[in-house]
BAFI-3210 file (N, C-alpha, C; in Angstrom, 3 decimals, decimal comma, padded with zeros to 6 digits):
// residues 87
n [1|2|3|4|5|6|7|8|9|10|11|12|13|14|15|16|17|18|19|20|21|22|23|24|25|26|27|28|29|30|31|32|33|34|35|36|37|38|39|40|41|42|43|44|45|46|47|48|49|50|51|52|53|54|55|56|57|58|59|60|61|62|63|64|65|66|67|68|69|70|71|72|73|74|75|76|77|78|79|80|81|82|83|84|85|86|87]
n.u [000,845|000,527|000,973|-000,264|000,471|-000,744|000,015|-001,589|-002,090|-002,369|-003,344|-003,052|-002,875|-001,979|-003,547|-004,366|-004,318|-004,665|-003,055|-003,158|-001,243|002,081|002,285|-000,203|-000,064|002,130|001,111|-000,981|000,571|002,138|000,092|-000,866|001,440|001,579|-000,728|000,008|002,079|000,687|-000,731|-003,340|-006,519|-007,954|-010,405|-009,715|-010,466|-009,960|-009,804|-009,713|-008,037|-007,976|-009,937|-013,160|-015,310|-014,136|-013,481|-011,746|-011,704|-010,189|-008,633|-006,318|-004,423|-003,947|-002,203|000,785|002,799|003,584|003,842|005,014|004,859|005,643|003,382|003,978|003,048|004,466|006,256|004,540|003,423|003,805|006,227|008,589|008,079|009,895|013,319|016,138|018,885|020,137|021,427]
n.v [-001,165|002,220|005,582|008,708|011,883|015,122|018,457|021,372|024,925|027,054|025,042|022,974|020,211|017,486|016,155|012,804|009,950|006,500|004,166|001,035|000,045|000,886|002,109|003,388|005,268|006,798|007,792|009,463|011,276|012,450|013,615|015,532|017,124|018,131|019,713|021,589|022,902|024,145|026,176|027,080|027,637|024,854|022,496|019,592|016,200|013,404|009,898|007,220|004,097|002,348|003,063|002,729|004,893|007,205|010,461|013,306|016,722|019,574|022,756|022,932|024,945|025,460|023,599|022,847|020,932|017,568|014,159|010,749|007,711|004,454|002,345|000,110|-003,063|-005,042|-003,868|-002,954|-000,454|002,772|003,519|005,966|009,065|011,234|012,337|010,644|010,963|009,164|005,774]
n.w [000,000|-000,800|000,185|-000,692|000,054|000,634|001,018|001,965|001,459|004,274|005,948|008,704|008,775|006,660|003,662|002,868|000,776|-000,129|-002,255|-003,866|-005,611|-006,707|-009,185|-009,497|-007,415|-008,259|-010,650|-009,753|-008,289|-010,357|-011,850|-010,033|-009,866|-012,503|-012,513|-010,609|-011,939|-013,998|-012,758|-012,709|-011,224|-010,594|-009,673|-007,880|-007,443|-005,524|-004,786|-002,353|-002,218|-000,060|001,931|001,310|-000,439|000,498|-000,323|-001,529|-002,143|-003,581|-004,325|-006,925|-006,969|-004,311|-003,351|-001,730|-001,388|-002,392|-001,636|-001,802|-000,062|001,239|002,843|005,192|006,126|007,357|009,137|010,963|010,810|009,440|007,058|007,655|006,102|003,811|004,130|005,511|007,682|009,236|009,664]
ca.u [000,000|001,289|000,247|000,017|000,159|-000,840|000,030|-002,317|-001,868|-003,182|-003,916|-002,019|-002,804|-001,988|-004,536|-003,692|-005,091|-003,833|-003,137|-002,675|-000,075|003,010|001,962|-001,335|000,415|002,973|000,235|-001,629|001,637|002,472|-001,071|-000,839|002,566|001,185|-001,694|000,766|002,825|-000,216|-001,052|-004,730|-007,340|-008,858|-010,824|-009,278|-011,122|-009,260|-010,416|-008,780|-008,220|-008,108|-011,214|-014,177|-016,158|-013,384|-013,193|-011,197|-011,701|-009,431|-008,132|-004,942|-003,530|-003,686|-001,254|002,161|003,724|003,022|004,843|004,578|005,653|005,083|002,834|004,458|002,348|005,453|006,854|003,484|003,050|004,118|007,624|008,661|008,294|010,957|014,702|016,733|020,335|020,614|021,574]
ca.v [000,000|003,464|006,755|009,975|012,900|016,436|019,569|022,514|026,235|027,412|023,854|022,362|018,763|017,093|015,203|011,605|008,850|005,323|003,419|-000,335|-000,180|002,004|002,790|004,265|006,377|007,654|008,458|010,554|012,237|013,175|014,430|016,686|017,981|018,841|020,747|022,636|023,658|024,953|027,351|027,498|027,130|023,766|021,632|018,205|015,248|012,118|008,877|006,349|002,667|001,618|003,382|002,871|006,059|008,385|011,374|014,586|017,713|020,769|023,529|022,565|026,071|025,482|022,537|023,280|019,811|016,228|013,117|009,348|006,800|003,116|001,922|-001,257|-003,857|-005,879|-003,132|-002,612|000,955|003,499|003,899|007,410|009,773|012,230|011,884|010,299|011,030|008,014|004,525]
ca.w [000,000|-000,923|000,646|-001,362|001,040|000,000|001,964|001,420|002,063|005,437|006,581|009,542|008,565|005,243|003,166|002,378|000,209|-000,317|-003,507|-003,701|-006,473|-006,871|-010,446|-009,228|-006,585|-009,092|-011,605|-009,025|-007,987|-011,582|-012,198|-009,140|-010,267|-013,728|-012,135|-009,922|-012,949|-014,814|-011,970|-012,868|-010,109|-010,979|-008,581|-008,003|-006,548|-005,519|-003,945|-001,639|-002,475|001,200|002,578|000,274|-000,289|000,920|-001,418|-001,107|-003,223|-003,215|-005,465|-007,255|-006,665|-002,874|-003,016|-001,491|-001,536|-002,585|-001,443|-001,817|000,745|001,333|004,123|005,329|007,131|008,032|010,247|011,893|010,738|008,219|006,898|007,819|004,844|003,787|004,030|006,795|007,696|010,003|008,898]
c.u [000,896|000,406|000,703|-000,472|000,262|-000,897|-000,605|-001,948|-002,846|-003,884|-002,832|-001,849|-002,820|-003,166|-003,778|-004,707|-004,133|-004,107|-002,534|-001,379|000,782|002,687|000,795|-000,933|001,263|002,147|-000,466|-000,620|001,965|001,321|-001,117|000,287|002,243|000,207|-000,998|001,504|001,918|-000,627|-002,480|-005,578|-008,362|-009,157|-010,348|-010,052|-010,382|-009,966|-009,321|-009,083|-008,496|-009,484|-012,241|-015,065|-015,439|-013,028|-012,678|-011,192|-010,999|-009,023|-006,665|-003,973|-003,224|-002,682|000,149|003,157|002,950|004,136|004,200|005,466|004,905|004,597|003,149|003,729|003,334|006,055|005,807|003,061|003,404|005,607|007,697|008,946|009,427|012,317|015,257|018,242|020,934|020,721|020,552]
c.v [001,236|004,644|007,959|011,057|014,280|017,498|020,774|023,805|026,430|026,230|023,157|020,860|018,431|016,181|013,971|010,609|007,700|004,687|002,038|-000,572|001,077|002,790|003,764|005,480|007,338|008,414|009,648|011,654|013,090|014,078|015,685|017,654|018,768|019,976|021,897|023,515|024,570|026,229|027,848|026,876|026,090|022,910|020,210|017,367|013,931|011,182|007,998|004,887|001,883|001,820|003,657|004,082|007,307|009,204|012,684|015,498|018,970|021,501|023,192|023,695|026,179|024,414|023,129|022,162|018,508|015,226|011,742|008,591|005,488|002,840|000,442|-001,978|-004,693|-005,171|-002,680|-001,156|001,542|003,794|005,409|008,094|010,778|011,591|011,628|010,349|009,871|006,771|003,500]
c.w [000,000|-000,545|-000,165|-000,409|000,395|001,094|001,292|002,153|003,220|006,098|007,405|009,317|007,081|004,927|002,709|001,845|-000,049|-001,671|-003,278|-004,452|-006,563|-008,131|-010,257|-008,407|-007,410|-010,126|-010,949|-008,711|-009,217|-012,025|-011,332|-009,511|-011,535|-013,416|-011,419|-010,922|-013,760|-014,088|-012,095|-011,751|-010,558|-009,758|-008,868|-007,009|-006,657|-004,543|-003,338|-001,964|-001,191|001,841|001,491|000,571|000,165|-000,317|-000,834|-002,319|-002,722|-004,480|-005,695|-006,918|-005,173|-002,437|-002,868|-001,758|-001,695|-002,358|-001,465|-000,845|000,901|002,744|004,253|006,457|007,943|009,236|011,253|011,844|009,394|008,185|006,890|006,486|004,960|003,698|005,412|006,679|008,457|009,148|009,284]
res [m|y|v|v|e|i|t|l|k|l|s|p|l|p|l|s|v|q|r|k|e|l|a|g|a|e|s|l|y|k|d|l|c|r|k|l|e|s|g|q|p|k|l|m|e|i|t|c|d|q|v|q|g|k|k|v|a|f|l|a|t|d|v|l|a|v|q|i|y|e|k|s|a|a|s|g|g|v|r|r|p|g|f|s|f|g|s]
***
């Protein structure tokens, strides 16, 4: 399972949706990046593969950052997103 996390302007908490396949997560990531580059205020609606019926809608111009990380069931939680300096 892969988590796509979206940080919005003036929002303390990120939005997140899950994709079963890496290809689906990367496709959503690239779509969000294209919308960010266009700079036009378009409404985006995304759904979650894990929670049926979960939908999130937001303006593409309010997106500050997008990231993908893997949710690992083997480790009992979520692999920490971002970069790590430790080994």
